[in-house]
PyMOL Python script that loads the backbone (N, CA, C, O; Angstrom):
from pymol import cmd

cmd.read_pdbstr("""\
ATOM      1  N   MET A   1      14.427  -5.297  31.167  1.00  0.00           N
ATOM      2  CA  MET A   1      12.985  -5.350  31.232  1.00  0.00           C
ATOM      3  C   MET A   1      12.464  -6.012  29.963  1.00  0.00           C
ATOM      4  O   MET A   1      12.844  -5.602  28.866  1.00  0.00           O
ATOM      5  N   PRO A   2      11.609  -7.018  30.076  1.00  0.00           N
ATOM      6  CA  PRO A   2      11.086  -7.664  28.880  1.00  0.00           C
ATOM      7  C   PRO A   2      10.167  -6.737  28.109  1.00  0.00           C
ATOM      8  O   PRO A   2       9.523  -5.851  28.672  1.00  0.00           O
ATOM      9  N   ALA A   3      10.125  -6.966  26.803  1.00  0.00           N
ATOM     10  CA  ALA A   3       9.256  -6.145  25.943  1.00  0.00           C
ATOM     11  C   ALA A   3       7.802  -6.412  26.279  1.00  0.00           C
ATOM     12  O   ALA A   3       7.428  -7.543  26.589  1.00  0.00           O
ATOM     13  N   SER A   4       6.986  -5.378  26.219  1.00  0.00           N
ATOM     14  CA  SER A   4       5.553  -5.537  26.405  1.00  0.00           C
ATOM     15  C   SER A   4       4.860  -5.009  25.165  1.00  0.00           C
ATOM     16  O   SER A   4       5.495  -4.473  24.257  1.00  0.00           O
ATOM     17  N   LYS A   5       3.554  -5.168  25.142  1.00  0.00           N
ATOM     18  CA  LYS A   5       2.775  -4.737  23.985  1.00  0.00           C
ATOM     19  C   LYS A   5       2.892  -3.231  23.752  1.00  0.00           C
ATOM     20  O   LYS A   5       2.771  -2.780  22.613  1.00  0.00           O
ATOM     21  N   ASN A   6       3.123  -2.451  24.797  1.00  0.00           N
ATOM     22  CA  ASN A   6       3.162  -0.996  24.688  1.00  0.00           C
ATOM     23  C   ASN A   6       4.570  -0.431  24.593  1.00  0.00           C
ATOM     24  O   ASN A   6       4.767   0.764  24.814  1.00  0.00           O
ATOM     25  N   THR A   7       5.551  -1.264  24.270  1.00  0.00           N
ATOM     26  CA  THR A   7       6.923  -0.781  24.146  1.00  0.00           C
ATOM     27  C   THR A   7       7.537  -1.288  22.844  1.00  0.00           C
ATOM     28  O   THR A   7       6.995  -2.162  22.167  1.00  0.00           O
ATOM     29  N   MET A   8       8.669  -0.714  22.529  1.00  0.00           N
ATOM     30  CA  MET A   8       9.432  -1.126  21.349  1.00  0.00           C
ATOM     31  C   MET A   8      10.906  -1.065  21.698  1.00  0.00           C
ATOM     32  O   MET A   8      11.306  -0.333  22.603  1.00  0.00           O
ATOM     33  N   GLN A   9      11.703  -1.822  20.991  1.00  0.00           N
ATOM     34  CA  GLN A   9      13.153  -1.782  21.166  1.00  0.00           C
ATOM     35  C   GLN A   9      13.686  -0.595  20.367  1.00  0.00           C
ATOM     36  O   GLN A   9      13.376  -0.455  19.183  1.00  0.00           O
ATOM     37  N   VAL A  10      14.483   0.258  21.006  1.00  0.00           N
ATOM     38  CA  VAL A  10      15.067   1.418  20.332  1.00  0.00           C
ATOM     39  C   VAL A  10      16.584   1.349  20.455  1.00  0.00           C
ATOM     40  O   VAL A  10      17.125   1.112  21.535  1.00  0.00           O
ATOM     41  N   ASN A  11      17.257   1.562  19.327  1.00  0.00           N
ATOM     42  CA  ASN A  11      18.714   1.636  19.287  1.00  0.00           C
ATOM     43  C   ASN A  11      19.092   2.931  18.585  1.00  0.00           C
ATOM     44  O   ASN A  11      18.742   3.144  17.424  1.00  0.00           O
ATOM     45  N   VAL A  12      19.807   3.790  19.294  1.00  0.00           N
ATOM     46  CA  VAL A  12      20.313   5.030  18.710  1.00  0.00           C
ATOM     47  C   VAL A  12      21.826   4.858  18.608  1.00  0.00           C
ATOM     48  O   VAL A  12      22.502   4.626  19.610  1.00  0.00           O
ATOM     49  N   VAL A  13      22.350   4.974  17.383  1.00  0.00           N
ATOM     50  CA  VAL A  13      23.784   4.786  17.166  1.00  0.00           C
ATOM     51  C   VAL A  13      24.343   5.905  16.304  1.00  0.00           C
ATOM     52  O   VAL A  13      23.684   6.389  15.384  1.00  0.00           O
ATOM     53  N   ALA A  14      25.556   6.305  16.614  1.00  0.00           N
ATOM     54  CA  ALA A  14      26.305   7.261  15.793  1.00  0.00           C
ATOM     55  C   ALA A  14      27.416   6.481  15.104  1.00  0.00           C
ATOM     56  O   ALA A  14      27.685   5.335  15.462  1.00  0.00           O
ATOM     57  N   THR A  15      28.055   7.087  14.132  1.00  0.00           N
ATOM     58  CA  THR A  15      29.114   6.376  13.402  1.00  0.00           C
ATOM     59  C   THR A  15      30.281   6.005  14.304  1.00  0.00           C
ATOM     60  O   THR A  15      31.012   5.060  14.005  1.00  0.00           O
ATOM     61  N   ASP A  16      30.470   6.733  15.406  1.00  0.00           N
ATOM     62  CA  ASP A  16      31.623   6.473  16.267  1.00  0.00           C
ATOM     63  C   ASP A  16      31.305   5.726  17.563  1.00  0.00           C
ATOM     64  O   ASP A  16      32.221   5.318  18.277  1.00  0.00           O
ATOM     65  N   ARG A  17      29.991   5.537  17.885  1.00  0.00           N
ATOM     66  CA  ARG A  17      29.676   4.840  19.144  1.00  0.00           C
ATOM     67  C   ARG A  17      28.176   4.568  19.262  1.00  0.00           C
ATOM     68  O   ARG A  17      27.366   5.237  18.621  1.00  0.00           O
ATOM     69  N   PRO A  18      27.810   3.575  20.090  1.00  0.00           N
ATOM     70  CA  PRO A  18      26.397   3.398  20.418  1.00  0.00           C
ATOM     71  C   PRO A  18      25.985   4.527  21.366  1.00  0.00           C
ATOM     72  O   PRO A  18      26.780   4.958  22.201  1.00  0.00           O
ATOM     73  N   ILE A  19      24.748   5.004  21.238  1.00  0.00           N
ATOM     74  CA  ILE A  19      24.285   6.139  22.037  1.00  0.00           C
ATOM     75  C   ILE A  19      23.301   5.704  23.115  1.00  0.00           C
ATOM     76  O   ILE A  19      23.504   5.993  24.295  1.00  0.00           O
ATOM     77  N   TRP A  20      22.238   5.013  22.720  1.00  0.00           N
ATOM     78  CA  TRP A  20      21.192   4.613  23.661  1.00  0.00           C
ATOM     79  C   TRP A  20      20.543   3.346  23.138  1.00  0.00           C
ATOM     80  O   TRP A  20      20.334   3.202  21.934  1.00  0.00           O
ATOM     81  N   SER A  21      20.224   2.429  24.039  1.00  0.00           N
ATOM     82  CA  SER A  21      19.562   1.198  23.645  1.00  0.00           C
ATOM     83  C   SER A  21      18.656   0.750  24.780  1.00  0.00           C
ATOM     84  O   SER A  21      19.053   0.769  25.945  1.00  0.00           O
ATOM     85  N   GLY A  22      17.434   0.344  24.437  1.00  0.00           N
ATOM     86  CA  GLY A  22      16.519  -0.161  25.450  1.00  0.00           C
ATOM     87  C   GLY A  22      15.084  -0.154  24.966  1.00  0.00           C
ATOM     88  O   GLY A  22      14.798   0.163  23.811  1.00  0.00           O
ATOM     89  N   GLN A  23      14.193  -0.507  25.869  1.00  0.00           N
ATOM     90  CA  GLN A  23      12.766  -0.492  25.582  1.00  0.00           C
ATOM     91  C   GLN A  23      12.247   0.932  25.782  1.00  0.00           C
ATOM     92  O   GLN A  23      12.683   1.640  26.689  1.00  0.00           O
ATOM     93  N   ALA A  24      11.320   1.337  24.934  1.00  0.00           N
ATOM     94  CA  ALA A  24      10.789   2.694  25.016  1.00  0.00           C
ATOM     95  C   ALA A  24       9.306   2.705  24.675  1.00  0.00           C
ATOM     96  O   ALA A  24       8.794   1.811  24.001  1.00  0.00           O
ATOM     97  N   ARG A  25       8.630   3.743  25.160  1.00  0.00           N
ATOM     98  CA  ARG A  25       7.208   3.963  24.854  1.00  0.00           C
ATOM     99  C   ARG A  25       7.027   4.680  23.526  1.00  0.00           C
ATOM    100  O   ARG A  25       6.070   4.417  22.798  1.00  0.00           O
ATOM    101  N   SER A  26       7.963   5.601  23.204  1.00  0.00           N
ATOM    102  CA  SER A  26       7.841   6.379  21.969  1.00  0.00           C
ATOM    103  C   SER A  26       9.180   7.021  21.632  1.00  0.00           C
ATOM    104  O   SER A  26      10.106   7.055  22.443  1.00  0.00           O
ATOM    105  N   ALA A  27       9.247   7.531  20.400  1.00  0.00           N
ATOM    106  CA  ALA A  27      10.421   8.281  19.952  1.00  0.00           C
ATOM    107  C   ALA A  27       9.943   9.338  18.969  1.00  0.00           C
ATOM    108  O   ALA A  27       8.994   9.120  18.217  1.00  0.00           O
ATOM    109  N   THR A  28      10.611  10.486  18.984  1.00  0.00           N
ATOM    110  CA  THR A  28      10.348  11.554  18.023  1.00  0.00           C
ATOM    111  C   THR A  28      11.649  11.830  17.296  1.00  0.00           C
ATOM    112  O   THR A  28      12.704  11.981  17.913  1.00  0.00           O
ATOM    113  N   ILE A  29      11.561  11.894  15.964  1.00  0.00           N
ATOM    114  CA  ILE A  29      12.752  12.093  15.155  1.00  0.00           C
ATOM    115  C   ILE A  29      12.585  13.287  14.229  1.00  0.00           C
ATOM    116  O   ILE A  29      11.473  13.592  13.798  1.00  0.00           O
ATOM    117  N   PRO A  30      13.700  13.973  13.917  1.00  0.00           N
ATOM    118  CA  PRO A  30      13.643  15.090  12.967  1.00  0.00           C
ATOM    119  C   PRO A  30      13.792  14.574  11.531  1.00  0.00           C
ATOM    120  O   PRO A  30      14.870  14.678  10.945  1.00  0.00           O
ATOM    121  N   ALA A  31      12.729  14.027  10.972  1.00  0.00           N
ATOM    122  CA  ALA A  31      12.776  13.495   9.611  1.00  0.00           C
ATOM    123  C   ALA A  31      12.898  14.638   8.608  1.00  0.00           C
ATOM    124  O   ALA A  31      12.547  15.777   8.916  1.00  0.00           O
ATOM    125  N   THR A  32      13.387  14.341   7.429  1.00  0.00           N
ATOM    126  CA  THR A  32      13.575  15.372   6.419  1.00  0.00           C
ATOM    127  C   THR A  32      12.253  16.008   5.994  1.00  0.00           C
ATOM    128  O   THR A  32      12.246  17.153   5.542  1.00  0.00           O
ATOM    129  N   GLN A  33      11.152  15.304   6.126  1.00  0.00           N
ATOM    130  CA  GLN A  33       9.835  15.834   5.758  1.00  0.00           C
ATOM    131  C   GLN A  33       9.114  16.465   6.952  1.00  0.00           C
ATOM    132  O   GLN A  33       7.953  16.854   6.830  1.00  0.00           O
ATOM    133  N   GLY A  34       9.784  16.571   8.106  1.00  0.00           N
ATOM    134  CA  GLY A  34       9.192  17.137   9.321  1.00  0.00           C
ATOM    135  C   GLY A  34       9.299  16.158  10.466  1.00  0.00           C
ATOM    136  O   GLY A  34       9.636  14.991  10.262  1.00  0.00           O
ATOM    137  N   ALA A  35       9.013  16.627  11.679  1.00  0.00           N
ATOM    138  CA  ALA A  35       9.110  15.777  12.867  1.00  0.00           C
ATOM    139  C   ALA A  35       8.169  14.583  12.735  1.00  0.00           C
ATOM    140  O   ALA A  35       7.052  14.707  12.231  1.00  0.00           O
ATOM    141  N   MET A  36       8.638  13.432  13.195  1.00  0.00           N
ATOM    142  CA  MET A  36       7.853  12.199  13.097  1.00  0.00           C
ATOM    143  C   MET A  36       7.856  11.502  14.448  1.00  0.00           C
ATOM    144  O   MET A  36       8.914  11.297  15.042  1.00  0.00           O
ATOM    145  N   GLY A  37       6.694  11.143  14.925  1.00  0.00           N
ATOM    146  CA  GLY A  37       6.576  10.367  16.149  1.00  0.00           C
ATOM    147  C   GLY A  37       6.416   8.903  15.825  1.00  0.00           C
ATOM    148  O   GLY A  37       5.697   8.536  14.896  1.00  0.00           O
ATOM    149  N   ILE A  38       7.091   8.062  16.595  1.00  0.00           N
ATOM    150  CA  ILE A  38       7.020   6.619  16.399  1.00  0.00           C
ATOM    151  C   ILE A  38       6.523   5.997  17.701  1.00  0.00           C
ATOM    152  O   ILE A  38       7.080   6.239  18.772  1.00  0.00           O
ATOM    153  N   LEU A  39       5.471   5.194  17.595  1.00  0.00           N
ATOM    154  CA  LEU A  39       4.921   4.451  18.718  1.00  0.00           C
ATOM    155  C   LEU A  39       5.022   2.961  18.425  1.00  0.00           C
ATOM    156  O   LEU A  39       5.205   2.575  17.271  1.00  0.00           O
ATOM    157  N   PRO A  40       4.906   2.108  19.454  1.00  0.00           N
ATOM    158  CA  PRO A  40       4.895   0.668  19.191  1.00  0.00           C
ATOM    159  C   PRO A  40       3.819   0.323  18.154  1.00  0.00           C
ATOM    160  O   PRO A  40       2.766   0.958  18.099  1.00  0.00           O
ATOM    161  N   ASP A  41       4.101  -0.675  17.348  1.00  0.00           N
ATOM    162  CA  ASP A  41       3.210  -1.172  16.293  1.00  0.00           C
ATOM    163  C   ASP A  41       3.022  -0.192  15.144  1.00  0.00           C
ATOM    164  O   ASP A  41       2.073  -0.326  14.372  1.00  0.00           O
ATOM    165  N   HIS A  42       3.910   0.793  15.017  1.00  0.00           N
ATOM    166  CA  HIS A  42       3.879   1.710  13.868  1.00  0.00           C
ATOM    167  C   HIS A  42       4.116   0.884  12.606  1.00  0.00           C
ATOM    168  O   HIS A  42       4.759  -0.165  12.657  1.00  0.00           O
ATOM    169  N   GLN A  43       3.602   1.354  11.485  1.00  0.00           N
ATOM    170  CA  GLN A  43       3.878   0.655  10.227  1.00  0.00           C
ATOM    171  C   GLN A  43       5.365   0.726   9.922  1.00  0.00           C
ATOM    172  O   GLN A  43       6.028   1.670  10.351  1.00  0.00           O
ATOM    173  N   PRO A  44       5.910  -0.244   9.193  1.00  0.00           N
ATOM    174  CA  PRO A  44       7.336  -0.216   8.856  1.00  0.00           C
ATOM    175  C   PRO A  44       7.692   1.055   8.080  1.00  0.00           C
ATOM    176  O   PRO A  44       6.939   1.505   7.216  1.00  0.00           O
ATOM    177  N   ILE A  45       8.853   1.619   8.408  1.00  0.00           N
ATOM    178  CA  ILE A  45       9.322   2.818   7.711  1.00  0.00           C
ATOM    179  C   ILE A  45      10.825   2.761   7.514  1.00  0.00           C
ATOM    180  O   ILE A  45      11.539   2.055   8.225  1.00  0.00           O
ATOM    181  N   LEU A  46      11.280   3.512   6.544  1.00  0.00           N
ATOM    182  CA  LEU A  46      12.693   3.796   6.336  1.00  0.00           C
ATOM    183  C   LEU A  46      12.722   5.229   5.847  1.00  0.00           C
ATOM    184  O   LEU A  46      12.204   5.528   4.771  1.00  0.00           O
ATOM    185  N   THR A  47      13.327   6.128   6.630  1.00  0.00           N
ATOM    186  CA  THR A  47      13.324   7.543   6.268  1.00  0.00           C
ATOM    187  C   THR A  47      14.629   8.202   6.674  1.00  0.00           C
ATOM    188  O   THR A  47      15.360   7.692   7.523  1.00  0.00           O
ATOM    189  N   LEU A  48      14.911   9.333   6.063  1.00  0.00           N
ATOM    190  CA  LEU A  48      16.119  10.093   6.363  1.00  0.00           C
ATOM    191  C   LEU A  48      15.890  11.019   7.551  1.00  0.00           C
ATOM    192  O   LEU A  48      14.778  11.493   7.785  1.00  0.00           O
ATOM    193  N   VAL A  49      16.960  11.264   8.293  1.00  0.00           N
ATOM    194  CA  VAL A  49      16.946  12.152   9.452  1.00  0.00           C
ATOM    195  C   VAL A  49      17.776  13.374   9.104  1.00  0.00           C
ATOM    196  O   VAL A  49      18.821  13.260   8.463  1.00  0.00           O
ATOM    197  N   LYS A  50      17.310  14.552   9.530  1.00  0.00           N
ATOM    198  CA  LYS A  50      18.103  15.766   9.359  1.00  0.00           C
ATOM    199  C   LYS A  50      18.600  16.216  10.730  1.00  0.00           C
ATOM    200  O   LYS A  50      18.217  15.651  11.755  1.00  0.00           O
ATOM    201  N   LYS A  51      19.444  17.225  10.739  1.00  0.00           N
ATOM    202  CA  LYS A  51      19.977  17.756  11.994  1.00  0.00           C
ATOM    203  C   LYS A  51      18.821  18.215  12.871  1.00  0.00           C
ATOM    204  O   LYS A  51      17.912  18.906  12.410  1.00  0.00           O
ATOM    205  N   GLY A  52      18.864  17.819  14.150  1.00  0.00           N
ATOM    206  CA  GLY A  52      17.804  18.183  15.083  1.00  0.00           C
ATOM    207  C   GLY A  52      17.882  17.348  16.347  1.00  0.00           C
ATOM    208  O   GLY A  52      18.938  16.815  16.690  1.00  0.00           O
ATOM    209  N   THR A  53      16.753  17.239  17.039  1.00  0.00           N
ATOM    210  CA  THR A  53      16.693  16.535  18.318  1.00  0.00           C
ATOM    211  C   THR A  53      15.886  15.250  18.199  1.00  0.00           C
ATOM    212  O   THR A  53      14.747  15.257  17.732  1.00  0.00           O
ATOM    213  N   VAL A  54      16.491  14.151  18.627  1.00  0.00           N
ATOM    214  CA  VAL A  54      15.785  12.882  18.776  1.00  0.00           C
ATOM    215  C   VAL A  54      15.378  12.791  20.237  1.00  0.00           C
ATOM    216  O   VAL A  54      16.202  12.993  21.129  1.00  0.00           O
ATOM    217  N   THR A  55      14.113  12.489  20.483  1.00  0.00           N
ATOM    218  CA  THR A  55      13.617  12.308  21.850  1.00  0.00           C
ATOM    219  C   THR A  55      13.104  10.886  22.002  1.00  0.00           C
ATOM    220  O   THR A  55      12.288  10.423  21.204  1.00  0.00           O
ATOM    221  N   VAL A  56      13.586  10.194  23.030  1.00  0.00           N
ATOM    222  CA  VAL A  56      13.135   8.843  23.334  1.00  0.00           C
ATOM    223  C   VAL A  56      12.488   8.874  24.711  1.00  0.00           C
ATOM    224  O   VAL A  56      13.079   9.379  25.666  1.00  0.00           O
ATOM    225  N   VAL A  57      11.269   8.332  24.816  1.00  0.00           N
ATOM    226  CA  VAL A  57      10.585   8.237  26.107  1.00  0.00           C
ATOM    227  C   VAL A  57      10.686   6.782  26.567  1.00  0.00           C
ATOM    228  O   VAL A  57      10.094   5.882  25.971  1.00  0.00           O
ATOM    229  N   GLY A  58      11.443   6.577  27.629  1.00  0.00           N
ATOM    230  CA  GLY A  58      11.653   5.232  28.163  1.00  0.00           C
ATOM    231  C   GLY A  58      10.405   4.665  28.820  1.00  0.00           C
ATOM    232  O   GLY A  58       9.399   5.360  28.964  1.00  0.00           O
ATOM    233  N   THR A  59      10.474   3.417  29.211  1.00  0.00           N
ATOM    234  CA  THR A  59       9.327   2.762  29.841  1.00  0.00           C
ATOM    235  C   THR A  59       8.966   3.388  31.182  1.00  0.00           C
ATOM    236  O   THR A  59       7.836   3.252  31.649  1.00  0.00           O
ATOM    237  N   ASP A  60       9.926   4.074  31.803  1.00  0.00           N
ATOM    238  CA  ASP A  60       9.676   4.750  33.074  1.00  0.00           C
ATOM    239  C   ASP A  60       9.151   6.174  32.878  1.00  0.00           C
ATOM    240  O   ASP A  60       8.919   6.888  33.854  1.00  0.00           O
ATOM    241  N   GLY A  61       8.960   6.594  31.609  1.00  0.00           N
ATOM    242  CA  GLY A  61       8.465   7.929  31.311  1.00  0.00           C
ATOM    243  C   GLY A  61       9.559   8.978  31.188  1.00  0.00           C
ATOM    244  O   GLY A  61       9.273  10.124  30.842  1.00  0.00           O
ATOM    245  N   LYS A  62      10.807   8.610  31.463  1.00  0.00           N
ATOM    246  CA  LYS A  62      11.923   9.558  31.373  1.00  0.00           C
ATOM    247  C   LYS A  62      12.230   9.864  29.908  1.00  0.00           C
ATOM    248  O   LYS A  62      12.334   8.960  29.080  1.00  0.00           O
ATOM    249  N   ARG A  63      12.373  11.160  29.605  1.00  0.00           N
ATOM    250  CA  ARG A  63      12.712  11.601  28.248  1.00  0.00           C
ATOM    251  C   ARG A  63      14.222  11.767  28.129  1.00  0.00           C
ATOM    252  O   ARG A  63      14.865  12.385  28.978  1.00  0.00           O
ATOM    253  N   SER A  64      14.768  11.208  27.067  1.00  0.00           N
ATOM    254  CA  SER A  64      16.180  11.381  26.746  1.00  0.00           C
ATOM    255  C   SER A  64      16.248  12.087  25.406  1.00  0.00           C
ATOM    256  O   SER A  64      15.663  11.632  24.424  1.00  0.00           O
ATOM    257  N   ASN A  65      16.971  13.213  25.370  1.00  0.00           N
ATOM    258  CA  ASN A  65      17.101  14.012  24.153  1.00  0.00           C
ATOM    259  C   ASN A  65      18.521  13.920  23.624  1.00  0.00           C
ATOM    260  O   ASN A  65      19.487  13.979  24.385  1.00  0.00           O
ATOM    261  N   PHE A  66      18.637  13.773  22.296  1.00  0.00           N
ATOM    262  CA  PHE A  66      19.931  13.653  21.653  1.00  0.00           C
ATOM    263  C   PHE A  66      19.976  14.584  20.452  1.00  0.00           C
ATOM    264  O   PHE A  66      19.118  14.502  19.573  1.00  0.00           O
ATOM    265  N   GLU A  67      20.972  15.473  20.404  1.00  0.00           N
ATOM    266  CA  GLU A  67      21.173  16.352  19.250  1.00  0.00           C
ATOM    267  C   GLU A  67      21.948  15.553  18.208  1.00  0.00           C
ATOM    268  O   GLU A  67      23.053  15.079  18.473  1.00  0.00           O
ATOM    269  N   VAL A  68      21.366  15.408  17.033  1.00  0.00           N
ATOM    270  CA  VAL A  68      21.957  14.553  16.013  1.00  0.00           C
ATOM    271  C   VAL A  68      22.165  15.296  14.705  1.00  0.00           C
ATOM    272  O   VAL A  68      21.558  16.337  14.456  1.00  0.00           O
ATOM    273  N   ASP A  69      23.038  14.736  13.875  1.00  0.00           N
ATOM    274  CA  ASP A  69      23.227  15.191  12.502  1.00  0.00           C
ATOM    275  C   ASP A  69      22.543  14.189  11.583  1.00  0.00           C
ATOM    276  O   ASP A  69      21.834  13.295  12.043  1.00  0.00           O
ATOM    277  N   ASP A  70      22.756  14.340  10.310  1.00  0.00           N
ATOM    278  CA  ASP A  70      22.100  13.513   9.299  1.00  0.00           C
ATOM    279  C   ASP A  70      22.242  12.016   9.554  1.00  0.00           C
ATOM    280  O   ASP A  70      23.223  11.559  10.141  1.00  0.00           O
ATOM    281  N   GLY A  71      21.240  11.265   9.101  1.00  0.00           N
ATOM    282  CA  GLY A  71      21.266   9.817   9.232  1.00  0.00           C
ATOM    283  C   GLY A  71      19.992   9.223   8.669  1.00  0.00           C
ATOM    284  O   GLY A  71      19.367   9.790   7.773  1.00  0.00           O
ATOM    285  N   PHE A  72      19.610   8.058   9.214  1.00  0.00           N
ATOM    286  CA  PHE A  72      18.374   7.422   8.773  1.00  0.00           C
ATOM    287  C   PHE A  72      17.713   6.704   9.938  1.00  0.00           C
ATOM    288  O   PHE A  72      18.334   6.446  10.969  1.00  0.00           O
ATOM    289  N   VAL A  73      16.428   6.384   9.745  1.00  0.00           N
ATOM    290  CA  VAL A  73      15.639   5.660  10.725  1.00  0.00           C
ATOM    291  C   VAL A  73      15.002   4.468  10.035  1.00  0.00           C
ATOM    292  O   VAL A  73      14.500   4.578   8.917  1.00  0.00           O
ATOM    293  N   SER A  74      15.028   3.335  10.708  1.00  0.00           N
ATOM    294  CA  SER A  74      14.372   2.131  10.228  1.00  0.00           C
ATOM    295  C   SER A  74      13.491   1.592  11.346  1.00  0.00           C
ATOM    296  O   SER A  74      13.938   1.468  12.486  1.00  0.00           O
ATOM    297  N   PHE A  75      12.238   1.272  11.024  1.00  0.00           N
ATOM    298  CA  PHE A  75      11.342   0.684  12.014  1.00  0.00           C
ATOM    299  C   PHE A  75      10.626  -0.496  11.379  1.00  0.00           C
ATOM    300  O   PHE A  75      10.047  -0.375  10.300  1.00  0.00           O
ATOM    301  N   ASP A  76      10.669  -1.649  12.062  1.00  0.00           N
ATOM    302  CA  ASP A  76       9.961  -2.844  11.620  1.00  0.00           C
ATOM    303  C   ASP A  76       9.877  -3.800  12.797  1.00  0.00           C
ATOM    304  O   ASP A  76      10.837  -3.944  13.554  1.00  0.00           O
ATOM    305  N   SER A  77       8.745  -4.446  12.950  1.00  0.00           N
ATOM    306  CA  SER A  77       8.548  -5.460  13.999  1.00  0.00           C
ATOM    307  C   SER A  77       8.896  -4.934  15.390  1.00  0.00           C
ATOM    308  O   SER A  77       9.534  -5.625  16.185  1.00  0.00           O
ATOM    309  N   ASN A  78       8.467  -3.700  15.675  1.00  0.00           N
ATOM    310  CA  ASN A  78       8.707  -3.046  16.973  1.00  0.00           C
ATOM    311  C   ASN A  78      10.184  -2.888  17.319  1.00  0.00           C
ATOM    312  O   ASN A  78      10.556  -2.905  18.492  1.00  0.00           O
ATOM    313  N   LYS A  79      11.021  -2.735  16.300  1.00  0.00           N
ATOM    314  CA  LYS A  79      12.446  -2.448  16.493  1.00  0.00           C
ATOM    315  C   LYS A  79      12.768  -1.179  15.721  1.00  0.00           C
ATOM    316  O   LYS A  79      12.652  -1.141  14.496  1.00  0.00           O
ATOM    317  N   LEU A  80      13.172  -0.143  16.442  1.00  0.00           N
ATOM    318  CA  LEU A  80      13.512   1.146  15.856  1.00  0.00           C
ATOM    319  C   LEU A  80      15.026   1.338  15.923  1.00  0.00           C
ATOM    320  O   LEU A  80      15.629   1.263  16.994  1.00  0.00           O
ATOM    321  N   THR A  81      15.617   1.585  14.775  1.00  0.00           N
ATOM    322  CA  THR A  81      17.043   1.892  14.713  1.00  0.00           C
ATOM    323  C   THR A  81      17.196   3.307  14.177  1.00  0.00           C
ATOM    324  O   THR A  81      16.687   3.638  13.107  1.00  0.00           O
ATOM    325  N   ILE A  82      17.898   4.131  14.931  1.00  0.00           N
ATOM    326  CA  ILE A  82      18.194   5.500  14.530  1.00  0.00           C
ATOM    327  C   ILE A  82      19.711   5.566  14.381  1.00  0.00           C
ATOM    328  O   ILE A  82      20.446   5.527  15.368  1.00  0.00           O
ATOM    329  N   ALA A  83      20.169   5.667  13.134  1.00  0.00           N
ATOM    330  CA  ALA A  83      21.604   5.692  12.837  1.00  0.00           C
ATOM    331  C   ALA A  83      21.960   7.075  12.304  1.00  0.00           C
ATOM    332  O   ALA A  83      21.419   7.512  11.289  1.00  0.00           O
ATOM    333  N   VAL A  84      22.868   7.763  12.988  1.00  0.00           N
ATOM    334  CA  VAL A  84      23.206   9.145  12.639  1.00  0.00           C
ATOM    335  C   VAL A  84      24.715   9.321  12.502  1.00  0.00           C
ATOM    336  O   VAL A  84      25.505   8.514  12.992  1.00  0.00           O
ATOM    337  N   GLU A  85      25.086  10.403  11.820  1.00  0.00           N
ATOM    338  CA  GLU A  85      26.509  10.715  11.665  1.00  0.00           C
ATOM    339  C   GLU A  85      27.152  11.061  13.009  1.00  0.00           C
ATOM    340  O   GLU A  85      28.172  10.481  13.381  1.00  0.00           O
ATOM    341  N   HIS A  86      26.549  12.011  13.735  1.00  0.00           N
ATOM    342  CA  HIS A  86      27.112  12.466  15.013  1.00  0.00           C
ATOM    343  C   HIS A  86      25.996  12.702  16.021  1.00  0.00           C
ATOM    344  O   HIS A  86      24.867  13.043  15.668  1.00  0.00           O
ATOM    345  N   CYS A  87      26.347  12.510  17.277  1.00  0.00           N
ATOM    346  CA  CYS A  87      25.452  12.853  18.385  1.00  0.00           C
ATOM    347  C   CYS A  87      26.265  13.719  19.327  1.00  0.00           C
ATOM    348  O   CYS A  87      27.299  13.285  19.834  1.00  0.00           O
ATOM    349  N   THR A  88      25.803  14.958  19.571  1.00  0.00           N
ATOM    350  CA  THR A  88      26.585  15.889  20.378  1.00  0.00           C
ATOM    351  C   THR A  88      26.125  15.961  21.825  1.00  0.00           C
ATOM    352  O   THR A  88      26.658  16.753  22.602  1.00  0.00           O
ATOM    353  N   ASP A  89      25.146  15.149  22.198  1.00  0.00           N
ATOM    354  CA  ASP A  89      24.631  15.186  23.565  1.00  0.00           C
ATOM    355  C   ASP A  89      25.368  14.163  24.405  1.00  0.00           C
ATOM    356  O   ASP A  89      25.300  12.966  24.125  1.00  0.00           O
ATOM    357  N   ASP A  90      26.078  14.620  25.442  1.00  0.00           N
ATOM    358  CA  ASP A  90      26.865  13.728  26.273  1.00  0.00           C
ATOM    359  C   ASP A  90      26.041  12.967  27.287  1.00  0.00           C
ATOM    360  O   ASP A  90      26.576  12.087  27.961  1.00  0.00           O
ATOM    361  N   GLN A  91      24.731  13.277  27.426  1.00  0.00           N
ATOM    362  CA  GLN A  91      23.900  12.489  28.339  1.00  0.00           C
ATOM    363  C   GLN A  91      23.784  11.069  27.807  1.00  0.00           C
ATOM    364  O   GLN A  91      23.406  10.164  28.552  1.00  0.00           O
ATOM    365  N   ALA A  92      24.099  10.856  26.540  1.00  0.00           N
ATOM    366  CA  ALA A  92      23.992   9.547  25.917  1.00  0.00           C
ATOM    367  C   ALA A  92      24.812   8.493  26.667  1.00  0.00           C
ATOM    368  O   ALA A  92      24.336   7.375  26.866  1.00  0.00           O
ATOM    369  N   SER A  93      26.020   8.826  27.079  1.00  0.00           N
ATOM    370  CA  SER A  93      26.859   7.843  27.728  1.00  0.00           C
ATOM    371  C   SER A  93      26.295   7.403  29.075  1.00  0.00           C
ATOM    372  O   SER A  93      26.588   6.300  29.536  1.00  0.00           O
ATOM    373  N   ALA A  94      25.494   8.245  29.707  1.00  0.00           N
ATOM    374  CA  ALA A  94      24.877   7.880  30.991  1.00  0.00           C
ATOM    375  C   ALA A  94      23.689   6.955  30.811  1.00  0.00           C
ATOM    376  O   ALA A  94      23.252   6.331  31.778  1.00  0.00           O
ATOM    377  N   ASN A  95      23.147   6.844  29.588  1.00  0.00           N
ATOM    378  CA  ASN A  95      21.952   6.034  29.357  1.00  0.00           C
ATOM    379  C   ASN A  95      22.223   4.702  28.674  1.00  0.00           C
ATOM    380  O   ASN A  95      21.280   4.007  28.294  1.00  0.00           O
ATOM    381  N   GLN A  96      23.453   4.339  28.513  1.00  0.00           N
ATOM    382  CA  GLN A  96      23.761   3.095  27.823  1.00  0.00           C
ATOM    383  C   GLN A  96      23.462   1.907  28.690  1.00  0.00           C
ATOM    384  O   GLN A  96      23.662   0.768  28.268  1.00  0.00           O
TER     385      GLN A  96
END
""", "prot")
cmd.dss("prot")
cmd.show_as("cartoon", "prot")
cmd.util.cbc("prot")
cmd.orient("prot")
């Protein structure tokens, strides 16, 4: 699906494998300073992630939840990268 004004490219990766990749409406991350929501056109950020749940809302409205360990998040030019040590949610392989 081509990117639209109301979506962003999201890549969730663990050190051992890619987890989820695609266009999304939003993402929520467990940042070290508290939960953070990311929407398209968010200002650029680079922040640390703590253990918790990453939620990605796809363009179809479907929510995908991933239990993650420490890592970081980078967002710029409507591209969100969530890089974590481990992801323990096996639904990830069904969403690749």
